[in-house]
C-alpha positions as CSV (number, residue, x, y, z in Angstrom):
1,M,4.2,10.7,-3.3
2,R,3.7,9.7,0.4
3,V,3.5,5.8,0.5
4,L,2.5,3.8,3.5
5,L,3.6,0.1,3.6
6,D,1.0,-2.1,5.3
7,E,2.1,-4.4,8.1
8,C,2.2,-7.4,5.8
9,F,4.4,-5.7,3.3
10,P,8.2,-6.2,3.6
11,R,9.8,-3.0,4.6
12,A,13.0,-4.0,2.7
13,L,11.2,-3.1,-0.5
14,R,11.0,0.5,0.5
15,R,14.3,0.9,-1.4
16,E,12.5,0.0,-4.5
17,L,10.6,3.4,-4.2
18,P,13.5,5.9,-4.1
19,D,11.5,8.8,-5.5
20,H,8.8,8.6,-2.8
21,E,8.4,9.2,0.9
22,V,7.9,5.7,2.2
23,R,6.9,4.8,5.8
24,T,5.7,1.5,7.4
25,V,2.6,1.1,9.5
26,K,4.8,0.4,12.4
27,E,6.9,3.6,11.9
28,A,3.7,5.6,11.8
29,G,2.8,4.1,15.2
30,W,-0.2,2.1,13.9
31,A,1.0,-1.5,14.3
32,G,-2.0,-3.8,15.0
33,V,-4.6,-1.2,13.9
34,K,-7.5,-2.8,12.0
35,N,-7.8,-2.0,8.3
36,G,-10.8,0.4,8.6
37,E,-9.2,2.5,11.2
38,L,-5.8,2.4,9.4
39,L,-7.4,3.9,6.3
40,R,-9.0,6.6,8.4
41,L,-5.6,7.4,10.1
42,A,-3.6,7.3,6.9
43,A,-6.0,9.4,4.9
44,G,-4.6,12.9,4.5
45,R,-1.1,11.9,5.8
46,F,-0.4,9.5,2.9
47,D,-1.4,9.3,-0.7
48,V,-1.2,5.5,-1.2
49,L,-1.4,2.4,1.0
50,L,0.7,-0.5,-0.5
51,T,-0.5,-3.9,0.5
52,V,-0.6,-7.6,-0.4
53,D,-4.0,-8.0,1.4
54,R,-6.3,-9.0,-1.4
55,N,-9.3,-9.0,0.9
56,L,-9.0,-5.3,1.9
57,E,-11.2,-4.0,-0.9
58,Y,-14.0,-6.4,0.0
59,Q,-13.8,-5.7,3.7
60,Q,-13.8,-1.9,3.5
61,N,-15.9,0.9,2.1
62,F,-13.7,3.2,0.0
63,S,-16.2,6.0,-0.6
64,G,-14.9,9.2,0.7
65,V,-11.5,7.8,1.4
66,T,-8.7,10.2,0.4
67,L,-6.2,7.5,0.0
68,A,-5.4,5.2,-3.0
69,V,-4.7,1.5,-2.4
70,I,-2.3,-0.6,-4.5
71,V,-2.7,-4.3,-3.9
72,I,0.1,-6.5,-5.1
73,V,-1.3,-9.9,-6.2
74,A,1.4,-12.5,-5.5
75,P,1.6,-16.0,-4.1
76,S,3.4,-14.7,-1.0
77,N,4.7,-11.6,0.6
78,D,8.3,-12.8,0.4
79,V,10.8,-10.1,-0.7
80,D,12.1,-12.2,-3.6
81,V,8.5,-12.8,-4.8
82,L,7.5,-9.1,-4.6
83,R,10.7,-7.4,-5.9
84,P,10.0,-8.2,-9.6
85,L,6.6,-6.6,-9.2
86,M,8.0,-3.3,-7.9
87,S,8.5,-1.8,-11.4
88,A,4.9,-2.2,-12.0
89,V,4.2,-0.6,-8.6
90,R,6.4,2.4,-9.6
91,E,4.4,2.7,-12.8
92,A,1.0,2.6,-11.0
93,L,1.9,5.2,-8.4
94,P,1.4,8.3,-10.5
95,N,-2.0,7.1,-11.6
96,A,-3.2,6.1,-8.1
97,L,-6.4,8.2,-7.4
98,P,-7.9,8.7,-3.9
99,G,-10.5,6.1,-3.1
100,S,-9.4,3.8,-5.8
101,V,-8.0,0.3,-5.6
102,K,-5.5,-0.8,-8.2
103,H,-4.1,-4.4,-8.6
104,V,-0.5,-5.1,-9.6
105,S,0.4,-8.6,-10.7
106,R,2.7,-10.4,-13.1
């Protein structure tokens, strides 16, 4: 699966997804791009956007978006806080459907 890590997501956690093609927003050349435009750019190039931005689903319209979003719900985006949740992310990835938003938490 092609996974895009949002700017707010620690890139060090890409190693937690060894069976997937993982790139960061910065690597894709989209640093600083606003969420709506980011979703349009990523659609078709990636299968899933992985983020900790809990407001994304309330700020964007996902109808017609060919990208799934997985939101990790955690008190911070610190690597040590998010790493324990990565097994749940790995479990959620195969079921991530285009246009859907899935939450992963403790």
